[in-house]
Steps between C-alpha positions, in 0.01 A plus 500: 500500500437594868528187723172378649451436868264212570295486819400147579200487732474161677233330708643304793304185599493228230718722282837579662447262785277203580326499838111505478520222241716288728266558792186408315648222290435656162867502397554129566153418357606630155746215480233226512645309791871512422558752785403434858232757597559471880869573455407828328249582770765439770758725322234773458421484874858537595534803277171650654639455848842649432350800315244580766754460781749740331217743417393517866848490653683752278255680277226630741237289326301424814475870562428626154311213332180700500673809359614359171639752251550457129877580512759588764526864396130570522534691827832666448348838542420423854852389592696791669826318462588462872773260604329167577800312646363533858134528412263268705266355240313296766418790718418785256126456517455394137142402416315351207311819410679683224488849660770761466707391809479139398599580138825641635559190711419270211735696275774447760435123484509506129835678505650224724349229292652655184840506672469129606396401156804670350727330746345153443425203717863430564491806726193366688518118531760302686714231333267215597198681342715587189580132459140400553392767237757384244385133551138589458570704187702214343233251593229714344711566184554125464131407556390763246764398234697829557200743481659735755842515356381523141265784583783683680732438202238644266464809726878544499517475114206739461678753720785514257836646554593682819564865433623822658184694600689827444494434133141391464345534163190675633364598844298184538817289506610666817274267690737204495850367432402294191424580140135391536258485796325220675184603689279278715122556529352244730151442621640412844561741779815717479701378799470122435574561135823689588601211734417247217739698269772462761441126564479420128818682415334777288610803703807581301293506181183672632577793728269576793361812324406280200260278703130592486210342679165510312322360810286811559527696165505243222755433236384758253570776755851358565560482126391862466749611776780301328426659167506844658826426670691349214338621183703663226559492128751212532317294764305186427287286742410133514295319758560128601257313723255216533176679589206673327540829695851578365383388153210742491711782661781444235240516231358828634855644496562353146795317622607147400393225744668159531288244680695254722364144495572232764448214249822297455479507125464875474781724379355788713628375823838453678718341377394594156409872480800709379585868443490416127128391543418826672683704231264336251201648684667836519545485118130423444380800682778751443608386157868459556735346765853631567798286439538312821807473716624189319480665161197335348351666195241780523149368439269730301133449432 
């Protein structure tokens, strides 16, 4: 039997990471007083400040905030491929109106952003900021009972084995170095979402071309693009998130949907949710699940 490629489509906030629920106290509130709400708010504010500072300082966010695009490659057709090593981004006359000349300049910025994403924050931040980032990550992971590290571990297990792209089983597999694909579809703006992926250590498991912003177009449109991009006879899709919009969009696409729940007694949260749980949802919709990387039995319904 041909091997299936699974495309996992993740929401970001309150799914892979916790930020909004820290800031508004809903995460701590679910624990009925056993977690200090203000500590969570303070942690959330620290993240917010770091993310915005890096967005503005290194990812052109102050310039392009009003020019949000659904994905980094959206304006590739306007990029003429010139060498940008000596390009003056502060003096090229870029404006907020998305006209032809600004589309080219925005495409240049997206190209630089993609390059910085691939290189990672270690190529941007100094040692003091790296240490501060590590401390904040560990503090957050402790406060959330390992939500961040557990979500990342689940992503890693979902991705499956690393492989040689030259021997991909079908054309869709050429999009990454792993057996399966993790895609992010977030309701937030694109640039802050990319920076969040970097800060929350998701960048090695979600490539920059697999990050979509539904801010302007909605999740159903993003899901349609993803289906068009990856679809094939051996490709299966699953959506994981906490909101109604991704639930309705997944239903429209006839894809399985796994609802993430902040409640501490839920199994659909981190820690708790596993690739095995997700495979169960695949089996409900698609009828079978392939034998996983650890050799578990095939499930047939």
